C-alpha positions in Angstrom: 4.7 28.2 17.2 3.0 29.0 13.8 -0.8 29.0 13.6 -2.6 26.2 11.8 -3.4 27.1 8.2 -6.2 26.6 5.7 -6.1 23.7 3.3 -7.0 25.0 -0.1 -8.0 23.1 -3.3 -9.6 24.2 -6.6 -13.0 25.5 -5.6 -12.7 25.6 -1.9 -10.8 25.6 1.4 -11.0 23.9 4.8 -10.1 26.0 7.8 -8.3 24.8 10.9 -10.5 22.8 13.2 -12.9 21.8 10.4 -13.6 18.6 8.5 -15.0 18.6 5.0 -16.4 15.7 3.0 -16.2 16.5 -0.8 -17.2 14.9 -4.0 -14.5 16.3 -6.2 -15.0 16.3 -10.0 -12.1 14.8 -11.9 -13.6 13.9 -15.3 -16.9 13.3 -17.2 -18.8 10.3 -18.4 -19.8 9.6 -22.0 -23.1 11.4 -21.2 -21.3 14.5 -19.9 -22.1 13.7 -16.3 -19.4 14.4 -13.7 -17.0 11.7 -12.4 -16.4 12.6 -8.8 -14.0 11.1 -6.2 -14.7 11.1 -2.5 -12.3 13.3 -0.4 -12.3 14.0 3.3 -10.1 16.8 4.6 -9.6 16.8 8.4 -7.8 20.0 9.2 -6.5 19.9 12.8 -6.8 22.9 15.1 -3.1 22.6 15.8 -0.2 23.2 13.3 1.6 20.1 11.9 2.3 18.2 8.7 -0.2 17.5 6.0 -0.6 13.8 5.2 -2.3 12.2 2.2 -3.9 8.7 2.6 -4.8 7.2 -0.7 -6.4 3.9 -1.8 -8.0 2.2 -4.8 -5.9 3.7 -7.6 -6.7 0.2 -8.8 -10.4 -0.1 -8.6 -10.6 -3.7 -7.3 -8.1 -3.1 -4.4 -10.5 -2.7 -1.4 -8.5 -3.2 1.8 -7.0 0.3 1.7 -10.4 1.8 1.2 -11.5 0.7 4.7 -8.2 1.9 6.2 -8.6 5.4 4.8 -12.3 5.5 5.8 -11.7 4.5 9.3 -8.9 7.0 9.8 -11.1 9.8 8.4 -14.4 9.0 10.1 -13.8 6.7 13.1 -10.7 8.2 14.7 -10.8 11.0 17.2 -9.1 14.1 15.7 -9.8 16.7 18.4 -6.0 16.9 19.2 -4.8 16.5 15.6 -1.6 18.4 14.9 -1.7 18.8 11.2 -4.0 17.9 8.3 -5.3 14.7 6.8 -6.2 14.4 3.1 -8.1 11.2 2.8 -8.9 9.8 -0.7 -10.3 6.3 -0.2 -11.2 5.7 -3.9 -8.9 7.3 -6.5 -10.2 5.3 -9.4 -14.0 5.7 -9.2 -14.8 4.3 -12.7 -12.7 1.2 -12.0 -14.3 0.9 -8.5 -17.8 1.0 -10.0 -16.9 -1.6 -12.5 -14.9 -3.6 -9.9 -11.9 -3.8 -12.2 -8.3 -2.8 -11.8 -7.9 -0.2 -14.5 -9.9 2.7 -15.8 -12.6 1.2 -18.1 -11.7 4.0 -20.5 -9.1 2.4 -22.8 -8.0 0.1 -19.9 -5.6 2.8 -18.6 -3.7 2.5 -15.3 -4.0 5.6 -13.1 -1.0 4.4 -11.1 1.2 4.8 -14.1 -0.3 8.2 -15.0 1.0 10.5 -12.2 1.7 13.4 -12.0 -0.7 13.6 -14.9 -1.2 16.0 -17.7 -4.3 18.2 -18.2 -4.0 17.9 -22.0 -3.3 14.2 -22.4 -5.3 10.9 -21.9 -8.3 10.5 -19.6 -6.1 8.7 -17.0 -3.5 11.5 -17.1 -6.1 14.2 -16.8 -7.6 12.5 -13.7 -4.2 11.9 -12.2 -3.3 15.6 -12.8 -6.4 16.8 -11.0 -5.8 14.5 -8.0 -2.1 15.3 -7.9 -2.3 19.0 -8.1 -5.1 19.4 -5.6 -4.5 16.7 -3.0 -1.0 15.2 -3.3 1.4 18.1 -4.0 0.1 20.2 -1.1 1.1 17.5 1.4 4.2 16.8 3.4 4.1 13.0 3.2 1.9 10.3 1.9 0.8 6.6 2.3 -0.7 4.9 -0.7 -2.5 1.6 -0.1 -2.7 -1.3 -2.5 -3.3 -5.1 -2.6 -2.1 -7.8 -4.9 -3.8 -8.3 -8.2 -6.6 -10.8 -8.5 -5.6 -14.4 -8.0 -2.7 -13.5 -5.7 -2.3 -12.2 -2.2 0.4 -10.2 -0.3 1.5 -10.1 3.3 1.5 -6.6 4.6 4.7 -4.9 3.6 6.0 -1.5 2.6 7.6 -0.5 -0.7 9.7 2.7 -0.6 12.8 4.4 -2.0 15.0 3.9 1.0 17.9 5.9 -0.4 15.7 9.0 0.1 16.1 9.8 3.7 12.6 11.4 4.0 10.9 8.5 2.4 12.9 6.1 4.6 11.6 7.9 7.7 8.0 7.4 6.6 8.7 3.7 5.7 10.3 2.9 9.0 7.6 4.8 10.9 4.9 2.5 9.5 6.3 -0.4 11.5 6.1 -3.2 9.0 8.3 -6.3 9.2 9.3 -6.1 5.5 10.3 -3.1 3.5 11.2 -3.6 -0.2 13.5 -0.8 -1.3 12.8 0.4 -4.8 12.0 3.8 -6.5 8.8 2.4 -8.0 7.6 2.4 -11.5 7.5 5.6 -13.5 4.1 7.2 -13.2 3.3 5.5 -9.9 1.9 7.8 -7.2 4.6 7.1 -4.7 7.5 7.7 -7.1 6.1 10.8 -8.6 5.0 12.3 -5.3 8.4 11.5 -3.7 10.2 13.1 -6.6 8.0 16.2 -6.2 9.1 16.5 -2.6 6.2 14.6 -0.9 7.9 11.5 0.6 5.4 8.7 -0.1 5.3 5.0 0.5 3.2 2.1 -0.8 1.6 -0.3 1.6 0.8 -3.7 0.0 -1.7 -5.8 1.9 -3.8 -8.9 1.0 -5.8 -9.5 -2.1 -8.3 -7.8 -4.4 -12.1 -7.8 -4.2 -12.4 -8.2 -0.4 -12.0 -6.7 3.0 -9.5 -8.6 5.2 -10.0 -7.4 8.8 -6.7 -8.6 10.2 -4.7 -6.8 7.6 -6.9 -3.6 7.8 -6.3 -3.5 11.6 -2.6 -4.0 11.2 -2.4 -1.2 8.6 -4.3 1.1 11.0 -1.6 0.4 13.6 1.0 1.4 11.0 -0.8 4.6 10.2 -1.0 5.5 13.9 2.7 4.9 14.2 3.5 7.2 11.2 1.3 9.9 12.8 3.2 9.5 16.0 6.6 9.7 14.2 5.6 13.0 12.5 3.9 14.5 15.5 0.3 14.5 14.3 -0.6 12.7 17.6 2.3 14.0 19.8 1.5 11.8 22.8 1.1 8.6 20.9 4.0 6.0 20.7 5.9 5.1 17.6 5.6 1.3 17.1 8.3 -1.3 16.5 7.3 -4.5 14.7 9.5 -6.9 16.7 11.8 -7.5 13.7 12.4 -6.0 10.3 14.2 -6.7 7.0 14.9 -4.1 4.3 15.3 -5.8 0.9 17.6 -3.6 -1.2 19.4 -6.1 -3.5 17.5 -7.6 -6.4 19.3 -10.9 -5.7 17.5 -11.0 -2.3 14.1 -11.2 -3.8 12.5 -13.2 -6.7 9.3 -14.3 -8.3 9.2 -18.1 -8.6 7.3 -19.1 -11.7 5.7 -22.3 -12.9 7.7 -24.3 -15.5 4.7 -26.6 -16.2 1.0 -26.1 -16.4 -1.4 -27.7 -13.9 -3.1 -27.4 -10.5 -1.1 -26.0 -7.7 -1.0 -27.3 -4.1 0.6 -24.6 -1.9 2.5 -25.9 1.1 3.1 -22.5 2.7 1.0 -19.4 3.3 1.3 -15.7 2.7 3.9 -14.4 5.1 5.2 -17.9 5.8 8.9 -18.7 6.5 10.5 -21.3 4.2 13.9 -22.8 4.5 16.3 -23.3 1.5 15.3 -26.4 -0.3 11.9 -26.7 1.3 8.9 -27.5 -0.9 6.8 -24.4 -1.4 4.2 -26.0 -3.7 3.6 -28.9 -6.0 2.1 -28.7 -9.5 0.2 -31.7 -10.8 -2.1 -32.8 -13.7 -5.8 -33.3 -13.1 -4.9 -37.0 -12.4 -2.4 -36.0 -9.7 0.3 -37.4 -11.8 3.8 -36.1 -12.8 4.0 -33.7 -9.9 6.6 -31.0 -10.0 7.9 -29.8 -6.7 8.9 -26.1 -6.5 11.6 -25.5 -3.8 12.7 -22.4 -2.0 16.0 -21.1 -3.5 17.0 -19.6 -0.2 15.6 -19.2 3.3 13.1 -16.4 3.2 9.6 -15.1 3.5 6.7 -15.5 1.1 5.7 -11.9 0.6 3.2 -12.8 -2.1 1.6 -16.2 -3.0 -0.8 -17.6 -5.6 -4.5 -17.8 -4.7 -5.9 -19.1 -8.0 -4.5 -22.6 -8.0 -4.2 -23.1 -11.7 -1.2 -22.1 -13.8 0.3 -22.1 -17.3 4.0 -22.3 -17.7 5.5 -18.9 -16.7 2.7 -17.9 -14.3 3.9 -16.5 -11.0 3.7 -18.8 -8.0 5.1 -16.8 -5.2 7.3 -13.7 -4.3 10.0 -14.7 -1.9 12.5 -12.4 -0.1 15.7 -13.6 1.5 16.4 -13.3 5.2 19.8 -12.8 6.8 20.8 -15.0 9.7 20.4 -12.0 12.1 16.9 -11.3 10.8 15.9 -15.0 11.0 17.0 -15.1 14.6 15.0 -11.9 15.4 11.9 -13.3 13.6 12.2 -16.5 15.6 12.5 -14.6 18.9 9.4 -12.6 18.0 7.5 -15.8 17.2 8.5 -17.2 20.6 7.2 -14.0 22.3 4.1 -13.8 20.1 5.1 -10.4 18.5 5.3 -11.5 14.8 1.7 -10.6 14.0 1.7 -7.4 16.0 3.8 -4.4 17.1 5.2 -3.0 20.3 6.2 0.5 21.4 9.6 1.5 20.1 12.3 1.8 22.7 
């Protein structure tokens, strides 16, 4: 068996059996002061894969921050087979301002990977992160939430035609996987194309910690670690049921056709039947209500939180369920598994 190796980055290294907490410089402020991101490297004493855990590429998306922090600092790593590269806050300027994008020119870091050292501020930051902490890894998990005013059930987004990416996605043990290659410049797409199979985990809403979703995501991380041998004695998890959404016709955003105040009749992650009312939009006088119905039987992966809309605003993101998946979901609900996971058989 090969020996564990050093993890190296620009300016330093972390030897096997060591943990290092870094404040790594990725840019400068208007005053010439350094912009530093927090990084924790946990290099196990035993050989194994190197895994990146990233969050807050959008500065107001907080749930993933707590997932990455707890893995880095609260989990026992004495028997870790491999290396963890934990980056809880990729977009420090956005995090400090509590806004989604880089305050500098309103740039999106998650459309700027793999970056460019001679381009925009966002691409320079992305390049520094990608070169030092993403490319050296063997796989990655990137945590996000919905944008403000909306919320997502926990689900995975991954390029399932890539066998290596699919293994990471299935290992995470989520009920829903949305199959797509991701937008150009997104961390998961660019990392996967660079040979580091990476998935996105969507969970909850911006500007808050949601303990139930954080705990569920931690279970998913533990399952991935088991799948890839970082914790060799731990079990891979099975979520009780699963649907992989590959066809665009099996998912859609429902949008408002009128302006008004929205009364949602179903929750994030809720099951709705074809023709069932998802929400009603009314005027301030509760007159002229428009009922929005489910176009097919499916799950509400994302729903509106801010209850006011203009025509064209998104109301919910719904994915279709096959009859087999629906029966499996119903069996899990009967056995109480739908909000948890069980060991894979």
